[in-house]
C-alpha positions as CSV (number, residue, x, y, z in Angstrom):
1,M,0.0,0.0,0.0
2,N,1.5,3.3,-1.1
3,V,1.2,6.7,0.6
4,L,-1.3,8.0,-2.0
5,H,-3.6,5.1,-1.5
6,L,-3.4,5.5,2.3
7,T,-4.2,9.2,2.1
8,G,-7.1,8.5,-0.2
9,G,-8.4,6.1,2.5
10,F,-8.3,8.8,5.1
11,D,-10.1,11.3,2.7
12,R,-12.9,8.8,2.2
13,I,-13.2,8.3,6.0
14,W,-13.3,12.0,6.6
15,A,-15.9,12.5,3.9
16,L,-18.0,9.8,5.6
17,M,-17.6,11.4,9.1
18,K,-18.8,14.8,7.9
19,R,-22.1,13.2,6.9
20,Q,-22.7,11.8,10.5
21,P,-24.4,13.6,13.4
22,V,-22.3,15.7,15.6
23,W,-22.9,13.5,18.6
24,F,-21.5,10.5,16.7
25,V,-18.4,12.3,15.6
26,K,-17.7,13.4,19.2
27,M,-18.2,9.8,20.4
28,V,-15.7,8.5,17.8
29,F,-13.2,11.3,18.7
30,L,-13.4,10.6,22.5
31,T,-13.1,6.8,21.9
32,G,-10.0,7.5,19.9
33,L,-8.5,9.5,22.7
34,I,-9.3,6.8,25.3
35,L,-7.8,4.1,23.2
36,S,-4.6,6.1,22.4
37,A,-4.0,7.3,25.9
38,P,-1.3,5.6,27.9
39,R,-2.5,2.7,30.1
40,M,-2.6,3.6,33.7
41,D,-2.8,0.0,34.9
42,A,0.4,-1.3,33.4
43,G,1.7,-4.3,35.3
44,A,0.1,-6.5,37.8
45,G,-1.0,-5.5,41.3
46,I,1.6,-4.7,43.9
47,E,2.7,-7.7,46.0
48,L,5.4,-7.8,48.6
49,V,6.9,-11.3,49.2
50,D,8.7,-12.8,52.2
51,G,12.0,-11.2,52.8
52,D,11.5,-8.2,50.4
53,R,13.7,-5.2,51.0
54,V,11.6,-2.2,50.0
55,A,13.0,1.2,49.0
56,F,11.0,4.4,48.6
57,L,12.9,6.5,46.1
58,G,11.9,10.0,44.9
59,G,11.5,13.6,45.8
60,T,9.3,15.4,48.3
61,L,6.4,12.9,48.4
62,F,8.6,10.2,50.0
63,D,10.8,12.6,51.9
64,R,7.9,14.1,53.8
65,G,6.2,10.7,54.1
66,R,8.9,9.4,56.5
67,L,7.7,11.9,59.0
68,Y,4.2,10.2,59.2
69,G,5.0,6.6,58.6
70,E,1.6,6.0,57.0
71,I,2.6,4.4,53.7
72,E,5.0,2.0,55.3
73,T,2.5,1.1,58.1
74,A,-0.2,0.4,55.6
75,L,2.1,-2.0,53.6
76,L,3.5,-3.7,56.6
77,S,0.0,-4.4,58.1
78,H,-1.4,-5.5,54.7
79,F,1.4,-7.9,54.0
80,R,1.8,-9.2,57.6
81,G,4.2,-12.0,58.3
82,R,6.5,-11.4,55.3
83,N,9.6,-10.2,57.1
84,L,9.8,-6.9,55.2
85,T,12.6,-4.3,55.5
86,V,11.7,-0.8,54.4
87,R,14.1,2.1,53.7
88,N,13.0,5.6,52.8
89,L,15.5,7.2,50.3
90,G,13.3,10.2,49.5
91,W,15.1,13.5,49.0
92,D,13.1,16.7,48.9
93,G,13.2,18.4,45.5
94,D,15.0,15.4,43.8
95,T,14.6,14.6,40.1
96,V,15.3,11.5,38.0
97,F,18.6,13.3,37.2
98,G,19.7,13.4,40.9
99,H,19.9,17.2,41.0
100,A,19.1,17.4,44.8
101,R,21.7,14.7,45.7
102,A,24.8,16.5,44.4
103,G,27.5,17.0,46.9
104,G,27.7,20.0,49.3
105,R,30.1,22.8,49.3
106,R,33.8,22.0,48.8
107,G,35.4,25.3,49.1
108,A,33.5,27.3,46.5
109,I,32.5,24.3,44.4
110,F,29.0,22.6,44.5
111,G,28.3,19.2,42.9
112,D,26.5,18.9,39.6
113,S,23.7,16.6,38.4
114,A,26.2,14.0,37.2
115,E,27.5,13.7,40.8
116,G,24.0,13.7,42.1
117,F,23.0,10.8,39.8
118,E,26.0,8.8,41.0
119,N,25.0,9.5,44.6
120,L,21.5,8.4,43.8
121,R,22.8,5.1,42.4
122,E,25.0,4.7,45.5
123,H,22.1,5.3,47.9
124,V,20.1,2.5,46.3
125,K,23.1,0.2,46.1
126,R,23.7,0.7,49.8
127,V,20.2,-0.7,50.8
128,N,20.1,-3.2,47.9
129,P,16.3,-3.4,47.6
130,T,14.3,-6.1,45.9
131,I,11.5,-3.7,45.1
132,V,11.7,0.0,44.5
133,F,8.8,2.5,44.6
134,L,9.8,5.4,42.4
135,A,7.9,8.8,42.8
136,Y,9.3,11.4,40.3
137,G,7.8,13.9,37.9
138,G,6.5,16.5,40.3
139,A,9.6,18.7,40.3
140,E,10.4,18.0,36.7
141,A,6.9,19.1,35.6
142,H,7.9,22.7,36.3
143,S,10.0,22.5,33.2
144,G,6.8,22.3,31.1
145,S,6.3,20.5,27.8
146,E,9.9,21.4,26.8
147,G,11.3,19.1,29.5
148,L,9.0,16.1,28.9
149,V,11.2,14.3,26.4
150,D,14.3,14.7,28.7
151,F,12.3,13.5,31.7
152,E,11.2,10.3,29.9
153,A,14.7,9.7,28.8
154,G,16.0,10.4,32.3
155,L,13.4,8.0,33.9
156,N,14.5,5.3,31.4
157,R,18.2,6.0,32.2
158,L,17.5,5.7,36.0
159,L,15.6,2.5,35.6
160,D,18.4,1.0,33.5
161,A,21.0,2.2,36.1
162,L,19.1,0.6,39.0
163,A,18.0,-2.6,37.2
164,A,19.1,-5.9,38.8
165,P,17.9,-9.5,38.2
166,H,16.2,-9.6,41.7
167,R,14.7,-6.1,41.5
168,R,11.1,-5.0,40.7
169,F,9.8,-1.4,40.2
170,V,6.6,0.4,40.9
171,L,6.2,3.9,39.4
172,L,4.0,6.5,41.2
173,T,2.8,9.5,39.2
174,P,2.9,13.0,40.7
175,L,-0.1,14.4,42.5
176,R,-2.6,16.9,41.1
177,V,-2.4,20.4,42.7
178,L,-5.6,21.4,44.3
179,G,-6.9,25.0,44.1
180,E,-10.3,24.4,45.7
181,G,-10.8,26.1,49.1
182,I,-7.7,28.2,48.7
183,P,-8.1,32.0,48.0
184,L,-6.1,32.4,44.8
185,R,-5.5,35.5,42.7
186,A,-6.6,35.1,39.1
187,R,-2.9,35.0,38.0
188,T,-2.1,32.3,40.5
189,A,-5.1,30.2,39.6
190,A,-4.0,30.3,36.0
191,R,-0.6,29.1,37.0
192,V,-2.1,26.2,39.0
193,D,-4.2,25.2,35.9
194,Q,-1.0,25.3,33.8
195,L,1.0,23.3,36.3
196,N,-1.8,20.7,36.4
197,L,-1.6,20.4,32.6
198,N,2.1,19.9,32.9
199,L,1.7,17.3,35.7
200,K,-0.8,15.4,33.6
201,A,1.6,15.3,30.7
202,Y,4.3,14.0,32.9
203,R,1.9,11.5,34.4
204,D,1.3,10.3,30.9
205,G,5.0,10.1,30.2
206,I,5.5,7.9,33.3
207,A,2.7,5.7,32.0
208,R,4.3,5.4,28.6
209,V,7.6,4.3,30.2
210,A,5.8,1.8,32.5
211,S,3.8,0.4,29.6
212,R,6.9,-0.2,27.5
213,R,8.7,-1.9,30.4
214,G,5.7,-3.8,31.7
215,L,5.9,-2.1,35.1
216,K,3.2,-1.3,37.6
217,V,2.2,2.4,37.6
218,V,0.1,4.0,40.3
219,D,-1.9,7.0,39.1
220,L,-1.9,9.4,42.0
221,F,-2.8,12.3,39.8
222,S,-6.3,11.0,39.2
223,A,-6.8,9.1,42.5
224,A,-10.2,10.3,43.8
225,P,-9.4,9.9,47.5
226,L,-6.4,12.3,47.1
227,L,-8.5,15.0,45.4
228,R,-10.1,16.2,48.7
229,A,-8.9,19.4,50.3
230,K,-8.3,17.8,53.7
231,T,-5.6,15.6,52.2
232,R,-3.4,18.6,51.3
233,I,-1.4,21.4,52.8
234,R,-2.6,24.5,50.8
235,G,-3.4,22.2,47.9
236,L,0.1,21.0,47.3
237,H,1.9,18.6,49.6
238,L,0.0,15.8,51.4
239,S,-1.0,16.5,55.0
240,A,-0.8,14.0,57.8
241,A,-4.4,12.9,56.9
242,G,-3.4,12.8,53.2
243,Y,-0.6,10.3,53.9
244,G,-3.1,8.2,55.8
245,V,-5.4,8.3,52.8
246,L,-2.5,7.4,50.4
247,G,-1.5,4.4,52.5
248,K,-5.1,3.1,52.5
249,Y,-5.5,3.7,48.8
250,L,-2.3,1.8,47.9
251,V,-3.3,-1.3,49.8
252,R,-7.0,-1.2,48.9
253,D,-6.8,-0.3,45.2
254,E,-3.3,-1.1,44.0
255,C,-2.0,-4.1,46.0
256,V,-3.0,-7.8,45.6
257,R,-5.1,-9.1,48.5
258,P,-3.1,-11.6,50.6
259,P,-4.7,-14.5,52.3
260,Q,-7.0,-13.3,55.1
261,V,-5.2,-12.8,58.4
262,E,-6.5,-11.2,61.5
263,G,-6.1,-7.4,61.2
264,L,-4.3,-5.2,63.7
265,T,-6.3,-3.2,66.1
266,A,-6.3,0.6,65.9
267,G,-4.0,0.7,68.9
268,Q,-1.6,-1.8,67.4
269,L,-1.6,0.2,64.1
270,E,-0.7,3.4,65.9
271,T,2.1,1.6,67.9
272,L,3.4,0.2,64.6
273,R,3.3,3.7,63.0
274,Q,5.2,5.3,65.9
275,R,7.9,2.6,65.7
276,V,8.2,3.1,61.9
277,I,8.5,6.9,62.4
278,R,11.3,6.4,65.0
279,K,13.1,3.9,62.8
280,N,12.8,6.3,59.8
281,E,14.3,9.1,61.9
282,L,17.3,7.0,62.9
283,F,17.9,5.8,59.4
284,H,17.5,9.3,58.0
285,N,20.1,10.6,60.4
286,W,22.4,7.7,59.6
287,W,22.4,7.9,55.8
288,R,21.7,11.6,55.3
289,P,23.0,13.5,58.3
290,R,22.6,17.3,58.4
291,N,25.7,19.2,57.2
292,D,27.3,16.0,55.8
293,A,30.5,17.9,55.0
294,F,31.4,17.2,58.7
295,V,30.4,13.6,58.4
296,F,31.4,12.3,55.0
297,G,33.0,15.4,53.3
298,E,36.1,17.4,53.3
299,R,35.7,18.6,57.0
300,K,35.1,15.2,58.6
301,S,38.5,15.4,60.4
302,E,37.0,18.3,62.4
303,Q,34.3,16.0,63.9
304,V,36.0,12.8,64.8
305,P,33.4,11.8,67.4
306,V,30.8,11.8,64.7
307,Q,32.7,9.1,62.8
308,L,32.6,6.9,65.9
309,E,28.9,7.5,66.5
310,L,27.7,6.6,63.0
311,P,28.0,2.8,63.4
312,Q,25.9,2.9,66.5
313,F,22.9,4.0,64.4
314,E,22.9,0.6,62.7
315,G,22.3,-1.2,66.0
316,L,19.5,1.2,67.0
317,I,17.8,0.8,63.6
318,A,18.0,-3.0,63.8
319,G,16.4,-2.9,67.2
320,F,13.4,-0.9,65.9
321,E,13.2,-3.2,62.9
322,A,13.0,-6.2,65.2
323,S,10.2,-4.6,67.2
324,I,8.3,-3.8,64.0
325,R,8.6,-7.4,62.8
326,E,7.4,-8.7,66.1
327,L,4.2,-6.6,65.7
328,T,3.6,-7.6,62.1
329,Q,4.0,-11.4,62.4
Protein backbone atom coordinates (compact mmCIF):
# COMPACT_ATOMS: atom_id res chain seq x y z
CA MET A 1 0.00 0.00 0.00
CA ASN A 2 1.51 3.32 -1.06
CA VAL A 3 1.15 6.69 0.62
CA LEU A 4 -1.31 8.05 -1.97
CA HIS A 5 -3.60 5.09 -1.45
CA LEU A 6 -3.42 5.50 2.32
CA THR A 7 -4.16 9.22 2.06
CA GLY A 8 -7.11 8.51 -0.18
CA GLY A 9 -8.45 6.11 2.46
CA PHE A 10 -8.30 8.85 5.10
CA ASP A 11 -10.06 11.26 2.73
CA ARG A 12 -12.93 8.81 2.22
CA ILE A 13 -13.23 8.26 5.99
CA TRP A 14 -13.27 12.01 6.61
CA ALA A 15 -15.93 12.53 3.94
CA LEU A 16 -18.03 9.83 5.60
CA MET A 17 -17.58 11.36 9.07
CA LYS A 18 -18.77 14.78 7.86
CA ARG A 19 -22.14 13.25 6.95
CA GLN A 20 -22.66 11.85 10.46
CA PRO A 21 -24.45 13.58 13.37
CA VAL A 22 -22.28 15.74 15.61
CA TRP A 23 -22.86 13.47 18.62
CA PHE A 24 -21.55 10.49 16.65
CA VAL A 25 -18.39 12.33 15.55
CA LYS A 26 -17.73 13.39 19.17
CA MET A 27 -18.20 9.84 20.39
CA VAL A 28 -15.71 8.50 17.83
CA PHE A 29 -13.22 11.25 18.71
CA LEU A 30 -13.44 10.56 22.46
CA THR A 31 -13.14 6.84 21.87
CA GLY A 32 -9.95 7.47 19.91
CA LEU A 33 -8.53 9.54 22.74
CA ILE A 34 -9.30 6.84 25.28
CA LEU A 35 -7.80 4.07 23.16
CA SER A 36 -4.65 6.06 22.38
CA ALA A 37 -4.02 7.29 25.93
CA PRO A 38 -1.25 5.57 27.91
CA ARG A 39 -2.52 2.71 30.06
CA MET A 40 -2.61 3.57 33.74
CA ASP A 41 -2.85 -0.05 34.89
CA ALA A 42 0.42 -1.29 33.39
CA GLY A 43 1.73 -4.29 35.28
CA ALA A 44 0.05 -6.53 37.84
CA GLY A 45 -1.04 -5.50 41.31
CA ILE A 46 1.64 -4.75 43.90
CA GLU A 47 2.71 -7.71 45.99
CA LEU A 48 5.42 -7.84 48.62
CA VAL A 49 6.89 -11.30 49.19
CA ASP A 50 8.66 -12.82 52.17
CA GLY A 51 12.03 -11.17 52.78
CA ASP A 52 11.45 -8.23 50.44
CA ARG A 53 13.66 -5.19 50.96
CA VAL A 54 11.55 -2.19 50.01
CA ALA A 55 12.96 1.20 49.00
CA PHE A 56 10.98 4.42 48.61
CA LEU A 57 12.90 6.53 46.09
CA GLY A 58 11.90 9.96 44.86
CA GLY A 59 11.47 13.56 45.85
CA THR A 60 9.31 15.40 48.35
CA LEU A 61 6.42 12.91 48.39
CA PHE A 62 8.56 10.23 50.03
CA ASP A 63 10.84 12.59 51.94
CA ARG A 64 7.87 14.07 53.82
CA GLY A 65 6.25 10.66 54.06
CA ARG A 66 8.91 9.39 56.46
CA LEU A 67 7.66 11.91 59.04
CA TYR A 68 4.23 10.24 59.21
CA GLY A 69 4.97 6.57 58.55
CA GLU A 70 1.56 5.98 57.01
CA ILE A 71 2.61 4.38 53.70
CA GLU A 72 5.01 1.95 55.35
CA THR A 73 2.54 1.11 58.12
CA ALA A 74 -0.19 0.35 55.58
CA LEU A 75 2.07 -1.96 53.57
CA LEU A 76 3.47 -3.74 56.63
CA SER A 77 0.02 -4.39 58.08
CA HIS A 78 -1.40 -5.46 54.70
CA PHE A 79 1.43 -7.94 54.05
CA ARG A 80 1.83 -9.21 57.60
CA GLY A 81 4.21 -12.04 58.33
CA ARG A 82 6.46 -11.42 55.33
CA ASN A 83 9.57 -10.16 57.14
CA LEU A 84 9.80 -6.92 55.20
CA THR A 85 12.56 -4.33 55.48
CA VAL A 86 11.68 -0.79 54.37
CA ARG A 87 14.08 2.07 53.69
CA ASN A 88 13.03 5.59 52.77
CA LEU A 89 15.48 7.19 50.32
CA GLY A 90 13.30 10.19 49.51
CA TRP A 91 15.08 13.51 49.02
CA ASP A 92 13.09 16.73 48.89
CA GLY A 93 13.20 18.39 45.47
CA ASP A 94 14.95 15.44 43.85
CA THR A 95 14.60 14.56 40.14
CA VAL A 96 15.33 11.53 37.97
CA PHE A 97 18.63 13.27 37.20
CA GLY A 98 19.67 13.38 40.86
CA HIS A 99 19.87 17.17 41.03
CA ALA A 100 19.13 17.40 44.75
CA ARG A 101 21.67 14.73 45.69
CA ALA A 102 24.76 16.55 44.43
CA GLY A 103 27.55 17.01 46.95
CA GLY A 104 27.67 19.95 49.30
CA ARG A 105 30.12 22.82 49.32
CA ARG A 106 33.76 21.96 48.82
CA GLY A 107 35.40 25.31 49.15
CA ALA A 108 33.51 27.31 46.51
CA ILE A 109 32.46 24.29 44.44
CA PHE A 110 29.03 22.63 44.49
CA GLY A 111 28.34 19.24 42.94
CA ASP A 112 26.51 18.91 39.61
CA SER A 113 23.73 16.60 38.44
CA ALA A 114 26.25 14.00 37.22
CA GLU A 115 27.55 13.68 40.75
CA GLY A 116 23.99 13.70 42.09
CA PHE A 117 23.02 10.83 39.79
CA GLU A 118 25.96 8.76 40.96
CA ASN A 119 25.01 9.51 44.56
CA LEU A 120 21.47 8.37 43.80
CA ARG A 121 22.78 5.08 42.45
CA GLU A 122 25.00 4.66 45.49
CA HIS A 123 22.09 5.32 47.87
CA VAL A 124 20.10 2.51 46.26
CA LYS A 125 23.11 0.21 46.12
CA ARG A 126 23.67 0.68 49.85
CA VAL A 127 20.24 -0.71 50.79
CA ASN A 128 20.09 -3.24 47.91
CA PRO A 129 16.28 -3.35 47.59
CA THR A 130 14.30 -6.11 45.92
CA ILE A 131 11.46 -3.71 45.08
CA VAL A 132 11.69 0.04 44.50
CA PHE A 133 8.78 2.48 44.61
CA LEU A 134 9.75 5.45 42.42
CA ALA A 135 7.91 8.77 42.76
CA TYR A 136 9.26 11.37 40.34
CA GLY A 137 7.83 13.93 37.93
CA GLY A 138 6.49 16.53 40.34
CA ALA A 139 9.57 18.73 40.35
CA GLU A 140 10.40 18.03 36.70
CA ALA A 141 6.91 19.13 35.58
CA HIS A 142 7.88 22.73 36.31
CA SER A 143 10.00 22.55 33.15
CA GLY A 144 6.79 22.29 31.13
CA SER A 145 6.33 20.53 27.83
CA GLU A 146 9.87 21.44 26.80
CA GLY A 147 11.30 19.15 29.45
CA LEU A 148 9.02 16.15 28.94
CA VAL A 149 11.21 14.30 26.43
CA ASP A 150 14.27 14.73 28.66
CA PHE A 151 12.25 13.54 31.66
CA GLU A 152 11.17 10.32 29.95
CA ALA A 153 14.73 9.71 28.80
CA GLY A 154 15.97 10.42 32.33
CA LEU A 155 13.44 8.03 33.86
CA ASN A 156 14.50 5.30 31.44
CA ARG A 157 18.16 5.97 32.24
CA LEU A 158 17.46 5.74 35.96
CA LEU A 159 15.56 2.46 35.59
CA ASP A 160 18.39 1.04 33.50
CA ALA A 161 20.97 2.16 36.05
CA LEU A 162 19.09 0.58 38.96
CA ALA A 163 18.05 -2.62 37.18
CA ALA A 164 19.08 -5.92 38.75
CA PRO A 165 17.86 -9.49 38.22
CA HIS A 166 16.23 -9.60 41.67
CA ARG A 167 14.67 -6.12 41.54
CA ARG A 168 11.11 -4.98 40.70
CA PHE A 169 9.83 -1.44 40.24
CA VAL A 170 6.58 0.38 40.93
CA LEU A 171 6.17 3.86 39.42
CA LEU A 172 4.04 6.49 41.16
CA THR A 173 2.83 9.52 39.24
CA PRO A 174 2.88 13.05 40.69
CA LEU A 175 -0.15 14.41 42.50
CA ARG A 176 -2.56 16.94 41.07
CA VAL A 177 -2.36 20.39 42.67
CA LEU A 178 -5.64 21.42 44.31
CA GLY A 179 -6.90 24.99 44.11
CA GLU A 180 -10.30 24.40 45.73
CA GLY A 181 -10.81 26.09 49.07
CA ILE A 182 -7.68 28.22 48.70
CA PRO A 183 -8.07 31.96 48.02
CA LEU A 184 -6.06 32.41 44.83
CA ARG A 185 -5.53 35.48 42.71
CA ALA A 186 -6.56 35.06 39.10
CA ARG A 187 -2.93 34.99 37.98
CA THR A 188 -2.05 32.32 40.53
CA ALA A 189 -5.11 30.25 39.61
CA ALA A 190 -3.99 30.31 35.98
CA ARG A 191 -0.57 29.08 37.03
CA VAL A 192 -2.14 26.23 38.99
CA ASP A 193 -4.16 25.25 35.92
CA GLN A 194 -1.03 25.29 33.76
CA LEU A 195 0.95 23.31 36.32
CA ASN A 196 -1.77 20.66 36.40
CA LEU A 197 -1.62 20.41 32.61
CA ASN A 198 2.13 19.87 32.93
CA LEU A 199 1.69 17.33 35.73
CA LYS A 200 -0.84 15.43 33.64
CA ALA A 201 1.58 15.35 30.70
CA TYR A 202 4.35 14.00 32.94
CA ARG A 203 1.89 11.49 34.40
CA ASP A 204 1.26 10.27 30.86
CA GLY A 205 5.00 10.15 30.22
CA ILE A 206 5.48 7.91 33.26
CA ALA A 207 2.67 5.69 32.01
CA ARG A 208 4.34 5.36 28.62
CA VAL A 209 7.62 4.30 30.23
CA ALA A 210 5.82 1.83 32.49
CA SER A 211 3.84 0.38 29.60
CA ARG A 212 6.93 -0.23 27.48
CA ARG A 213 8.70 -1.92 30.37
CA GLY A 214 5.70 -3.83 31.72
CA LEU A 215 5.91 -2.07 35.10
CA LYS A 216 3.18 -1.31 37.57
CA VAL A 217 2.17 2.36 37.59
CA VAL A 218 0.06 3.99 40.32
CA ASP A 219 -1.85 7.01 39.07
CA LEU A 220 -1.90 9.40 42.02
CA PHE A 221 -2.81 12.32 39.76
CA SER A 222 -6.33 10.96 39.25
CA ALA A 223 -6.79 9.05 42.52
CA ALA A 224 -10.17 10.30 43.77
CA PRO A 225 -9.40 9.90 47.52
CA LEU A 226 -6.44 12.30 47.12
CA LEU A 227 -8.51 15.02 45.45
CA ARG A 228 -10.12 16.20 48.68
CA ALA A 229 -8.86 19.41 50.27
CA LYS A 230 -8.27 17.80 53.68
CA THR A 231 -5.56 15.59 52.18
CA ARG A 232 -3.36 18.58 51.33
CA ILE A 233 -1.43 21.44 52.83
CA ARG A 234 -2.56 24.48 50.84
CA GLY A 235 -3.42 22.24 47.93
CA LEU A 236 0.13 21.04 47.29
CA HIS A 237 1.85 18.59 49.63
CA LEU A 238 0.02 15.79 51.40
CA SER A 239 -1.05 16.52 54.95
CA ALA A 240 -0.82 14.00 57.79
CA ALA A 241 -4.36 12.93 56.92
CA GLY A 242 -3.39 12.81 53.24
CA TYR A 243 -0.59 10.33 53.86
CA GLY A 244 -3.05 8.18 55.78
CA VAL A 245 -5.41 8.27 52.81
CA LEU A 246 -2.54 7.43 50.43
CA GLY A 247 -1.51 4.41 52.51
CA LYS A 248 -5.07 3.05 52.55
CA TYR A 249 -5.47 3.74 48.83
CA LEU A 250 -2.32 1.82 47.94
CA VAL A 251 -3.26 -1.33 49.83
CA ARG A 252 -6.95 -1.23 48.93
CA ASP A 253 -6.79 -0.30 45.25
CA GLU A 254 -3.27 -1.11 44.04
CA CYS A 255 -2.03 -4.13 46.00
CA VAL A 256 -2.99 -7.77 45.61
CA ARG A 257 -5.08 -9.08 48.46
CA PRO A 258 -3.10 -11.56 50.57
CA PRO A 259 -4.72 -14.53 52.33
CA GLN A 260 -7.00 -13.29 55.07
CA VAL A 261 -5.25 -12.77 58.40
CA GLU A 262 -6.55 -11.16 61.55
CA GLY A 263 -6.07 -7.42 61.23
CA LEU A 264 -4.27 -5.23 63.69
CA THR A 265 -6.33 -3.19 66.11
CA ALA A 266 -6.34 0.59 65.92
CA GLY A 267 -4.02 0.70 68.93
CA GLN A 268 -1.60 -1.78 67.38
CA LEU A 269 -1.56 0.16 64.12
CA GLU A 270 -0.69 3.36 65.94
CA THR A 271 2.07 1.59 67.90
CA LEU A 272 3.40 0.24 64.60
CA ARG A 273 3.29 3.67 63.01
CA GLN A 274 5.20 5.26 65.89
CA ARG A 275 7.89 2.58 65.67
CA VAL A 276 8.15 3.13 61.92
CA ILE A 277 8.53 6.88 62.42
CA ARG A 278 11.29 6.40 64.98
CA LYS A 279 13.10 3.87 62.77
CA ASN A 280 12.82 6.26 59.82
CA GLU A 281 14.26 9.10 61.90
CA LEU A 282 17.26 7.00 62.91
CA PHE A 283 17.86 5.77 59.37
CA HIS A 284 17.53 9.28 57.96
CA ASN A 285 20.10 10.63 60.41
CA TRP A 286 22.43 7.74 59.56
CA TRP A 287 22.37 7.88 55.75
CA ARG A 288 21.65 11.59 55.30
CA PRO A 289 23.00 13.52 58.30
CA ARG A 290 22.63 17.25 58.45
CA ASN A 291 25.68 19.16 57.18
CA ASP A 292 27.26 16.04 55.77
CA ALA A 293 30.50 17.86 54.99
CA PHE A 294 31.41 17.23 58.66
CA VAL A 295 30.40 13.56 58.43
CA PHE A 296 31.36 12.35 54.95
CA GLY A 297 32.96 15.37 53.32
CA GLU A 298 36.12 17.38 53.35
CA ARG A 299 35.67 18.58 56.97
CA LYS A 300 35.08 15.22 58.64
CA SER A 301 38.47 15.44 60.36
CA GLU A 302 37.00 18.28 62.43
CA GLN A 303 34.27 16.03 63.86
CA VAL A 304 36.01 12.79 64.77
CA PRO A 305 33.42 11.80 67.44
CA VAL A 306 30.75 11.77 64.74
CA GLN A 307 32.67 9.10 62.83
CA LEU A 308 32.60 6.92 65.93
CA GLU A 309 28.89 7.46 66.50
CA LEU A 310 27.70 6.58 63.00
CA PRO A 311 28.04 2.78 63.37
CA GLN A 312 25.93 2.95 66.54
CA PHE A 313 22.91 3.97 64.44
CA GLU A 314 22.89 0.58 62.73
CA GLY A 315 22.25 -1.24 65.99
CA LEU A 316 19.48 1.17 66.96
CA ILE A 317 17.83 0.80 63.56
CA ALA A 318 18.03 -3.00 63.82
CA GLY A 319 16.39 -2.85 67.23
CA PHE A 320 13.38 -0.93 65.95
CA GLU A 321 13.25 -3.20 62.89
CA ALA A 322 12.97 -6.22 65.19
CA SER A 323 10.18 -4.61 67.19
CA ILE A 324 8.32 -3.79 63.97
CA ARG A 325 8.62 -7.39 62.75
CA GLU A 326 7.39 -8.67 66.11
CA LEU A 327 4.25 -6.57 65.74
CA THR A 328 3.60 -7.59 62.11
CA GLN A 329 3.99 -11.37 62.40
